[in-house]
A tleap script that builds the chain and sets N, CA, C and O, in Angstrom:
source leaprc.protein.ff14SB
mol = sequence {
  NMET ALA SER ALA ALA ASN PRO LEU LEU LYS
  ASP GLU SER LEU PRO LEU GLY THR THR ARG
  GLU TRP ARG ASN PRO VAL SER GLY ASN ARG
  GLY ARG ILE THR LEU LEU GLU ARG PHE GLN
  TYR ASP TYR GLU GLY SER THR LEU PRO CYS
  ARG LYS LEU LYS TYR HIE THR VAL ILE LYS
  ASN LEU ALA ASP PRO TYR ASN LEU ILE LEU
  GLN ARG CYS ARG ILE ALA ASN GLY LYS TRP
  LYS ILE CLEU
}
set mol.1.N position { 97.660 104.978 89.641 }
set mol.1.CA position { 97.633 103.532 89.700 }
set mol.1.C position { 96.385 103.005 88.979 }
set mol.1.O position { 96.455 102.010 88.257 }
set mol.2.N position { 95.265 103.665 89.173 }
set mol.2.CA position { 94.023 103.216 88.539 }
set mol.2.C position { 94.116 103.274 87.017 }
set mol.2.O position { 93.606 102.386 86.334 }
set mol.3.N position { 94.756 104.301 86.483 }
set mol.3.CA position { 94.856 104.405 85.021 }
set mol.3.C position { 95.751 103.308 84.446 }
set mol.3.O position { 95.588 102.932 83.285 }
set mol.4.N position { 96.690 102.789 85.233 }
set mol.4.CA position { 97.518 101.668 84.783 }
set mol.4.C position { 96.735 100.360 84.836 }
set mol.4.O position { 96.912 99.494 83.979 }
set mol.5.N position { 95.874 100.214 85.836 }
set mol.5.CA position { 95.112 98.972 86.011 }
set mol.5.C position { 93.951 98.855 85.026 }
set mol.5.O position { 93.627 97.747 84.598 }
set mol.6.N position { 93.323 99.957 84.658 }
set mol.6.CA position { 92.110 99.902 83.833 }
set mol.6.C position { 92.258 99.106 82.540 }
set mol.6.O position { 91.389 98.282 82.253 }
set mol.7.N position { 93.317 99.305 81.737 }
set mol.7.CA position { 93.429 98.490 80.517 }
set mol.7.C position { 93.575 96.997 80.822 }
set mol.7.O position { 93.075 96.158 80.072 }
set mol.8.N position { 94.253 96.669 81.907 }
set mol.8.CA position { 94.440 95.263 82.275 }
set mol.8.C position { 93.115 94.616 82.660 }
set mol.8.O position { 92.920 93.418 82.457 }
set mol.9.N position { 92.219 95.401 83.209 }
set mol.9.CA position { 90.901 94.897 83.588 }
set mol.9.C position { 89.971 94.788 82.389 }
set mol.9.O position { 89.237 93.809 82.253 }
set mol.10.N position { 90.001 95.786 81.524 }
set mol.10.CA position { 88.973 95.925 80.491 }
set mol.10.C position { 89.344 95.394 79.111 }
set mol.10.O position { 88.459 94.957 78.375 }
set mol.11.N position { 90.609 95.416 78.742 }
set mol.11.CA position { 91.022 95.069 77.382 }
set mol.11.C position { 91.282 93.566 77.266 }
set mol.11.O position { 92.317 93.068 77.709 }
set mol.12.N position { 90.337 92.861 76.671 }
set mol.12.CA position { 90.428 91.400 76.526 }
set mol.12.C position { 91.554 90.966 75.586 }
set mol.12.O position { 91.971 89.808 75.615 }
set mol.13.N position { 92.046 91.880 74.758 }
set mol.13.CA position { 93.063 91.511 73.778 }
set mol.13.C position { 94.476 91.496 74.369 }
set mol.13.O position { 95.397 90.978 73.738 }
set mol.14.N position { 94.660 92.049 75.556 }
set mol.14.CA position { 95.992 92.069 76.162 }
set mol.14.C position { 96.384 90.660 76.617 }
set mol.14.O position { 95.592 89.985 77.274 }
set mol.15.N position { 97.578 90.214 76.279 }
set mol.15.CA position { 97.994 88.873 76.702 }
set mol.15.C position { 98.316 88.831 78.202 }
set mol.15.O position { 98.690 89.839 78.802 }
set mol.16.N position { 98.160 87.649 78.781 }
set mol.16.CA position { 98.569 87.457 80.164 }
set mol.16.C position { 100.053 87.795 80.269 }
set mol.16.O position { 100.829 87.517 79.354 }
set mol.17.N position { 100.434 88.389 81.377 }
set mol.17.CA position { 101.816 88.825 81.569 }
set mol.17.C position { 102.051 90.273 81.199 }
set mol.17.O position { 103.130 90.809 81.449 }
set mol.18.N position { 101.039 90.925 80.596 }
set mol.18.CA position { 101.173 92.340 80.248 }
set mol.18.C position { 101.346 93.158 81.522 }
set mol.18.O position { 100.638 92.950 82.508 }
set mol.19.N position { 102.287 94.083 81.491 }
set mol.19.CA position { 102.583 94.925 82.645 }
set mol.19.C position { 102.411 96.390 82.279 }
set mol.19.O position { 102.797 96.823 81.193 }
set mol.20.N position { 101.833 97.137 83.189 }
set mol.20.CA position { 101.689 98.590 83.043 }
set mol.20.C position { 102.373 99.253 84.238 }
set mol.20.O position { 102.160 98.859 85.384 }
set mol.21.N position { 103.192 100.257 83.958 }
set mol.21.CA position { 103.865 100.991 85.017 }
set mol.21.C position { 103.103 102.263 85.341 }
set mol.21.O position { 102.390 102.806 84.497 }
set mol.22.N position { 103.258 102.734 86.568 }
set mol.22.CA position { 102.624 103.975 86.986 }
set mol.22.C position { 103.594 104.741 87.891 }
set mol.22.O position { 104.512 104.164 88.476 }
set mol.23.N position { 103.369 106.035 87.988 }
set mol.23.CA position { 104.187 106.907 88.827 }
set mol.23.C position { 103.331 108.082 89.266 }
set mol.23.O position { 102.592 108.656 88.466 }
set mol.24.N position { 103.431 108.436 90.535 }
set mol.24.CA position { 102.732 109.604 91.061 }
set mol.24.C position { 103.779 110.684 91.319 }
set mol.24.O position { 104.552 110.581 92.272 }
set mol.25.N position { 103.809 111.714 90.481 }
set mol.25.CA position { 104.837 112.747 90.633 }
set mol.25.C position { 104.683 113.571 91.918 }
set mol.25.O position { 105.655 114.157 92.395 }
set mol.26.N position { 103.500 113.620 92.467 }
set mol.26.CA position { 103.270 114.392 93.695 }
set mol.26.C position { 103.831 113.650 94.911 }
set mol.26.O position { 104.557 114.231 95.717 }
set mol.27.N position { 103.493 112.366 95.039 }
set mol.27.CA position { 103.924 111.598 96.208 }
set mol.27.C position { 105.308 110.974 96.031 }
set mol.27.O position { 105.998 110.698 97.012 }
set mol.28.N position { 105.712 110.753 94.778 }
set mol.28.CA position { 106.967 110.062 94.511 }
set mol.28.C position { 106.822 108.548 94.514 }
set mol.28.O position { 107.801 107.833 94.301 }
set mol.29.N position { 105.619 108.054 94.750 }
set mol.29.CA position { 105.379 106.611 94.730 }
set mol.29.C position { 105.309 106.129 93.284 }
set mol.29.O position { 104.969 106.886 92.374 }
set mol.30.N position { 105.640 104.842 93.093 }
set mol.30.CA position { 105.631 104.287 91.734 }
set mol.30.C position { 105.431 102.781 91.813 }
set mol.30.O position { 105.475 102.193 92.893 }
set mol.31.N position { 105.211 102.171 90.664 }
set mol.31.CA position { 105.070 100.723 90.662 }
set mol.31.C position { 104.675 100.188 89.313 }
set mol.31.O position { 104.721 100.878 88.294 }
set mol.32.N position { 104.284 98.926 89.343 }
set mol.32.CA position { 103.829 98.270 88.116 }
set mol.32.C position { 102.735 97.254 88.478 }
set mol.32.O position { 102.683 96.729 89.590 }
set mol.33.N position { 101.886 97.006 87.512 }
set mol.33.CA position { 100.772 96.073 87.681 }
set mol.33.C position { 100.836 95.081 86.523 }
set mol.33.O position { 100.981 95.469 85.363 }
set mol.34.N position { 100.726 93.801 86.856 }
set mol.34.CA position { 100.839 92.749 85.848 }
set mol.34.C position { 99.567 91.907 85.828 }
set mol.34.O position { 99.062 91.504 86.876 }
set mol.35.N position { 99.056 91.646 84.625 }
set mol.35.CA position { 97.889 90.777 84.436 }
set mol.35.C position { 98.336 89.324 84.518 }
set mol.35.O position { 99.099 88.859 83.671 }
set mol.36.N position { 97.861 88.599 85.543 }
set mol.36.CA position { 98.260 87.214 85.742 }
set mol.36.C position { 97.259 86.205 85.200 }
set mol.36.O position { 97.642 85.145 84.706 }
set mol.37.N position { 95.960 86.540 85.296 }
set mol.37.CA position { 94.945 85.536 84.943 }
set mol.37.C position { 93.605 86.211 84.683 }
set mol.37.O position { 93.284 87.238 85.281 }
set mol.38.N position { 92.828 85.615 83.779 }
set mol.38.CA position { 91.416 85.961 83.576 }
set mol.38.C position { 90.610 84.737 83.993 }
set mol.38.O position { 90.976 83.609 83.664 }
set mol.39.N position { 89.520 84.954 84.711 }
set mol.39.CA position { 88.675 83.835 85.110 }
set mol.39.C position { 87.270 84.346 85.372 }
set mol.39.O position { 87.020 85.551 85.352 }
set mol.40.N position { 86.364 83.424 85.615 }
set mol.40.CA position { 84.982 83.780 85.945 }
set mol.40.C position { 84.668 83.264 87.341 }
set mol.40.O position { 85.195 82.243 87.782 }
set mol.41.N position { 83.791 84.001 88.025 }
set mol.41.CA position { 83.410 83.643 89.383 }
set mol.41.C position { 81.889 83.621 89.458 }
set mol.41.O position { 81.234 84.605 89.113 }
set mol.42.N position { 81.335 82.521 89.900 }
set mol.42.CA position { 79.882 82.411 90.043 }
set mol.42.C position { 79.473 82.938 91.407 }
set mol.42.O position { 79.938 82.457 92.440 }
set mol.43.N position { 78.585 83.946 91.396 }
set mol.43.CA position { 78.155 84.586 92.630 }
set mol.43.C position { 76.655 84.837 92.580 }
set mol.43.O position { 76.174 85.605 91.747 }
set mol.44.N position { 75.935 84.200 93.456 }
set mol.44.CA position { 74.479 84.386 93.595 }
set mol.44.C position { 73.765 84.326 92.244 }
set mol.44.O position { 72.940 85.187 91.942 }
set mol.45.N position { 74.075 83.325 91.440 }
set mol.45.CA position { 73.396 83.125 90.168 }
set mol.45.C position { 73.954 83.923 89.008 }
set mol.45.O position { 73.458 83.806 87.888 }
set mol.46.N position { 74.966 84.724 89.247 }
set mol.46.CA position { 75.598 85.500 88.179 }
set mol.46.C position { 77.019 85.016 87.965 }
set mol.46.O position { 77.683 84.557 88.895 }
set mol.47.N position { 77.472 85.123 86.731 }
set mol.47.CA position { 78.860 84.810 86.416 }
set mol.47.C position { 79.589 86.128 86.197 }
set mol.47.O position { 79.267 86.886 85.282 }
set mol.48.N position { 80.583 86.391 87.055 }
set mol.48.CA position { 81.313 87.652 87.005 }
set mol.48.C position { 82.652 87.465 86.295 }
set mol.48.O position { 83.370 86.504 86.573 }
set mol.49.N position { 82.996 88.380 85.377 }
set mol.49.CA position { 84.327 88.336 84.778 }
set mol.49.C position { 85.336 88.855 85.800 }
set mol.49.O position { 85.105 89.879 86.443 }
set mol.50.N position { 86.464 88.139 85.947 }
set mol.50.CA position { 87.445 88.501 86.972 }
set mol.50.C position { 88.853 88.498 86.392 }
set mol.50.O position { 89.127 87.894 85.355 }
set mol.51.N position { 89.730 89.194 87.100 }
set mol.51.CA position { 91.141 89.267 86.749 }
set mol.51.C position { 91.980 89.091 88.006 }
set mol.51.O position { 91.603 89.540 89.088 }
set mol.52.N position { 93.115 88.436 87.849 }
set mol.52.CA position { 94.096 88.362 88.930 }
set mol.52.C position { 95.251 89.264 88.519 }
set mol.52.O position { 95.849 89.080 87.459 }
set mol.53.N position { 95.563 90.250 89.374 }
set mol.53.CA position { 96.597 91.233 89.085 }
set mol.53.C position { 97.666 91.211 90.175 }
set mol.53.O position { 97.362 91.044 91.356 }
set mol.54.N position { 98.916 91.381 89.761 }
set mol.54.CA position { 100.017 91.508 90.713 }
set mol.54.C position { 100.426 92.972 90.766 }
set mol.54.O position { 100.754 93.571 89.742 }
set mol.55.N position { 100.406 93.542 91.964 }
set mol.55.CA position { 100.797 94.922 92.189 }
set mol.55.C position { 102.168 94.958 92.858 }
set mol.55.O position { 102.359 94.354 93.914 }
set mol.56.N position { 103.109 95.654 92.256 }
set mol.56.CA position { 104.432 95.892 92.842 }
set mol.56.C position { 104.507 97.397 93.064 }
set mol.56.O position { 104.537 98.166 92.103 }
set mol.57.N position { 104.537 97.824 94.332 }
set mol.57.CA position { 104.444 99.240 94.665 }
set mol.57.C position { 105.636 99.665 95.507 }
set mol.57.O position { 105.963 99.039 96.516 }
set mol.58.N position { 106.276 100.740 95.073 }
set mol.58.CA position { 107.405 101.314 95.789 }
set mol.58.C position { 106.946 102.634 96.396 }
set mol.58.O position { 106.595 103.575 95.685 }
set mol.59.N position { 106.958 102.683 97.724 }
set mol.59.CA position { 106.559 103.886 98.451 }
set mol.59.C position { 107.813 104.710 98.738 }
set mol.59.O position { 108.798 104.188 99.260 }
set mol.60.N position { 107.772 105.977 98.399 }
set mol.60.CA position { 108.912 106.866 98.615 }
set mol.60.C position { 109.347 106.812 100.079 }
set mol.60.O position { 108.514 106.835 100.985 }
set mol.61.N position { 110.632 106.741 100.293 }
set mol.61.CA position { 111.262 106.726 101.622 }
set mol.61.C position { 111.071 105.422 102.394 }
set mol.61.O position { 111.404 105.367 103.578 }
set mol.62.N position { 110.551 104.381 101.766 }
set mol.62.CA position { 110.488 103.061 102.401 }
set mol.62.C position { 111.434 102.128 101.651 }
set mol.62.O position { 111.479 102.132 100.421 }
set mol.63.N position { 112.179 101.340 102.392 }
set mol.63.CA position { 113.187 100.487 101.780 }
set mol.63.C position { 112.582 99.337 100.982 }
set mol.63.O position { 113.061 99.028 99.891 }
set mol.64.N position { 111.543 98.702 101.504 }
set mol.64.CA position { 110.989 97.509 100.867 }
set mol.64.C position { 109.722 97.830 100.087 }
set mol.64.O position { 108.847 98.538 100.586 }
set mol.65.N position { 109.618 97.312 98.863 }
set mol.65.CA position { 108.379 97.495 98.095 }
set mol.65.C position { 107.281 96.573 98.609 }
set mol.65.O position { 107.550 95.584 99.290 }
set mol.66.N position { 106.060 96.907 98.277 }
set mol.66.CA position { 104.906 96.063 98.570 }
set mol.66.C position { 104.599 95.230 97.340 }
set mol.66.O position { 104.630 95.738 96.220 }
set mol.67.N position { 104.303 93.959 97.540 }
set mol.67.CA position { 103.886 93.062 96.462 }
set mol.67.C position { 102.573 92.414 96.877 }
set mol.67.O position { 102.502 91.707 97.882 }
set mol.68.N position { 101.548 92.665 96.094 }
set mol.68.CA position { 100.223 92.117 96.373 }
set mol.68.C position { 99.679 91.431 95.138 }
set mol.68.O position { 99.930 91.866 94.014 }
set mol.69.N position { 98.937 90.363 95.348 }
set mol.69.CA position { 98.171 89.748 94.269 }
set mol.69.C position { 96.710 89.868 94.663 }
set mol.69.O position { 96.281 89.351 95.694 }
set mol.70.N position { 95.949 90.565 93.815 }
set mol.70.CA position { 94.537 90.806 94.088 }
set mol.70.C position { 93.679 90.247 92.969 }
set mol.70.O position { 94.062 90.282 91.799 }
set mol.71.N position { 92.525 89.736 93.333 }
set mol.71.CA position { 91.521 89.293 92.367 }
set mol.71.C position { 90.414 90.343 92.356 }
set mol.71.O position { 89.855 90.692 93.395 }
set mol.72.N position { 90.115 90.831 91.165 }
set mol.72.CA position { 89.070 91.851 91.017 }
set mol.72.C position { 88.035 91.339 90.029 }
set mol.72.O position { 88.368 90.787 88.981 }
set mol.73.N position { 86.771 91.534 90.387 }
set mol.73.CA position { 85.670 91.075 89.544 }
set mol.73.C position { 84.753 92.249 89.221 }
set mol.73.O position { 84.552 93.142 90.044 }
set mol.74.N position { 84.198 92.233 88.004 }
set mol.74.CA position { 83.265 93.289 87.586 }
set mol.74.C position { 81.866 92.913 88.032 }
set mol.74.O position { 81.339 91.863 87.663 }
set mol.75.N position { 81.273 93.788 88.832 }
set mol.75.CA position { 79.922 93.542 89.341 }
set mol.75.C position { 78.894 94.208 88.430 }
set mol.75.O position { 79.254 94.863 87.452 }
set mol.76.N position { 77.635 94.039 88.750 }
set mol.76.CA position { 76.528 94.460 87.875 }
set mol.76.C position { 76.593 95.940 87.477 }
set mol.76.O position { 76.207 96.287 86.361 }
set mol.77.N position { 77.067 96.807 88.358 }
set mol.77.CA position { 77.092 98.235 88.036 }
set mol.77.C position { 78.315 98.617 87.197 }
set mol.77.O position { 78.505 99.793 86.885 }
set mol.78.N position { 79.152 97.627 86.825 }
set mol.78.CA position { 80.303 97.869 85.973 }
set mol.78.C position { 81.594 98.159 86.696 }
set mol.78.O position { 82.647 98.259 86.066 }
set mol.79.N position { 81.536 98.296 88.011 }
set mol.79.CA position { 82.745 98.574 88.777 }
set mol.79.C position { 83.500 97.280 89.062 }
set mol.79.O position { 82.903 96.206 89.137 }
set mol.80.N position { 84.808 97.391 89.219 }
set mol.80.CA position { 85.679 96.258 89.517 }
set mol.80.C position { 85.954 96.228 91.007 }
set mol.80.O position { 86.579 97.143 91.543 }
set mol.81.N position { 85.499 95.200 91.671 }
set mol.81.CA position { 85.637 95.058 93.128 }
set mol.81.C position { 86.651 93.980 93.455 }
set mol.81.O position { 86.803 93.007 92.716 }
set mol.82.N position { 87.342 94.162 94.569 }
set mol.82.CA position { 88.282 93.146 95.049 }
set mol.82.C position { 87.480 91.986 95.585 }
set mol.82.O position { 86.543 92.169 96.362 }
set mol.83.N position { 87.850 90.794 95.168 }
set mol.83.CA position { 87.135 89.569 95.564 }
set mol.83.C position { 87.690 89.052 96.873 }
set mol.83.O position { 87.226 88.031 97.380 }
savepdb mol mol.pdb
quit
């Protein structure tokens, strides 16, 4: 899942609406992640680059998929944290 999300977080040239699919062959889980928005967030005197991503996740042996919208921002150490 992380390898699908990384380009959506880091690649500024990808258009909004870009979707990346992922699959875990060990667990059988799968899904897709869609870039919904780029924005900035002011936090304690810093402006953080942020992304809004939609996660659609299908867990093996569960009937209903999970759908989440998460906002992630890059903090000073370069990591992307959920806002």
